[in-house]
Steps between C-alpha positions, in 0.01 A plus 500: 500500500599862552583693187832681479473878514585666170826692491478864596527764229831669580560670165426850633722441799782382277455806277521720809818333624654517155425873486647552847808305397542714191470819706752379758741393227459839333575682824805281561635571153423873533662523844825367354517815285421742786782687672639325809380619841681799651805435719435499872808710577693777327762767575422867559773764476469776761736767635712532809373323815410834660336648188142532381535243220601229745214588735259479206648165404441360850140622492443342159655169608271489804198586284546213250591237759133406571460430126772235523783701343843577640696812402875496558617856563830594337635827652722722287623850432183615328338526160802468272628188671149355494486560125837331449384199701174481303688502168736229628212283622616513863161629617149478354338829599622818671413848620650749256501879498364669188760652271766236562421251223687482170358485148594133452302408812186511284606166352587338834271638769138599557333730749229366728389843621599805702460467877617832655621851426864579580543877446822674415570727799738793447642673808675836510560775745187690587333623181139593427502520119462206265813321386566500126724209402655705223641735768714216639765542230839487673346384829635232734229245576488201731330237279578170668748238378572431136231265368245588770136564416523859622788579266332327204184714535694821562723452196195455276331808644812710445522376141140613441596859594819483293763429768754228425763320712745791478246765600426372853730333751328192649645378831446213741559611858415348838176644640655697784758646264259616231263646759778712650632584152157632409492724805850631431433564133759252373216294352219664302230232532438144613265264318347172611223276371299336777150456634339766723504267801866399461688500829801672345286790374329545837836506678638752255204736538518479877876558516512781245241710678450820303854512359409291193189513289327263260478688171199519274596393150407741226351354181421177683202429273704560185783280623261215579370513143850479357574198720178292514621282787479810723183626669441863593393529865404785729623472858299716741640689799598274791432170318838344581535627857186673629661584835790676330280639219719338238485596226422854618316579174325304227758355261490328160707187440546231236483142615614172347298201610627184660378215281492125510707374206528136391682293244309425180487129595341575838191277516192682370280368782700680771462874412128506598587348838782749564287795391212391724733484799664830401153656504470391864843645585509819289133563426416693815498881516856635485670835539536546124224280356139429585341170593519228235741702284761223515582263345470696176575451132684833472743655520737212424792500257469139380215337306241339726466124488177378341342347810612795717347750256173304489486475880569871552230593249227251588586379851509136612301249300181343635684176573767680704233685697313186607763225507843447660781620277634155409157365403408814306837500322460139385144554378596820323781326315255231387237753394744646249460187286144411605328666204699320227474182704121524514492577129663163441318303770141599417495321163688207652241468778221521244660215309515273806139365484516426121832329555350282772202415278732407217707287739196304626343457157830396346503205742167393342536599136839338446329159434276619218774468236548134606124436498465640148790284382365186667154569358645501147704184568195318638290579194774409252638191679538198269590237758412394857858579607459864394174522693662346807777764486237775493321338796822492705566872441139585588532311829821687581333835427198401711735413789686831468178702488378335819812632675446864396416739785349832396286755686126440504439781252694304237319168544270578206800492266624183673164320455482617139839336449372175650191517276720546196713212617178293509423607143836368380445182705166445323669554162750234601219262601324563167822428311544173690141403427551566127823301507326203666214520249746498213674192637168311537397582148 
């Protein structure tokens, strides 16, 4: 007759699966405390449909599309309207010109980084000397509409040199009108903040010929230190229009930067993605900045968000360099809590094998209390009925033990139990023999 194969020892396998289960449960609990995944779509405030901000927005939307994100472009009148929409929660992120934010924006908004220089250009009738802002007292200046970025920067610059609202007359005139007013002397200067490749600036330089000149700003370095959101730039001869040799001489300018600004609740996983794509769009060599200058941490006039500051200082993380954005973002969110999770799981995993051993042995040792009791009852029994009661319980225990299934490595304890059961059975037999002897005598 074939013998039945002994049961396989699966204690190590069970310990492994218990450990895996504990790890999975720990990750599930930890993941419930991790920030939710980033939204797949958000709104970006730009400028007018024909302006640079809107063109940048289209380029950024196209750049993030392969990553599975959709940017809804929200055109507007420029930086100030973008800021109002950000505060109201109508948009999530926007292009904003430096120098246009308010003090209370520190509590509502965060900067993601500067992406381009937008110099302040000052045009006058042909002049070769530097322009001192303090000499503009009593002048009539075209400064764009009330609330525009150009006017906001100009007002702050005039305040630095001690000129208040009543010292200079700021006007908003149509372009053709202020150009002719400059030539006729009815207007002393025209100011505009825009990038060096702006279509409006190129048209103006071409139309004005040699009648109007871009002025070099005296004390440009000092002014940029008074207003940290401004950069001091040198513009060489012919940079803006080489064929026309405009400007005709080297000039010094101050330049706000166009920055990406977001609401404080903008998901922290998205700034690295936007900055990576901005590096592709704005990181090439430009007329005013070298390769890889943008995106930059300064100059900006709002505090940088934490993840944006880390990305600008250290670059993309290893996970973002080797994995798709969504996968890297999920893993990075989990890694934030991985260390404390492992701190808890390591002792739990170490406890798994002892717990399994205790579980298996407890299935064997739980009868010893009954055996000790029955042993005492068998030795002290005074009647056959008491002995019969002990015999019944021993048979029940024997039946239960025969049904126990434990791994092979625990069979020694199981056989020891059966041996001890036999010891109690022999005590019972001895007690019966003594009882029978007593009755005969």
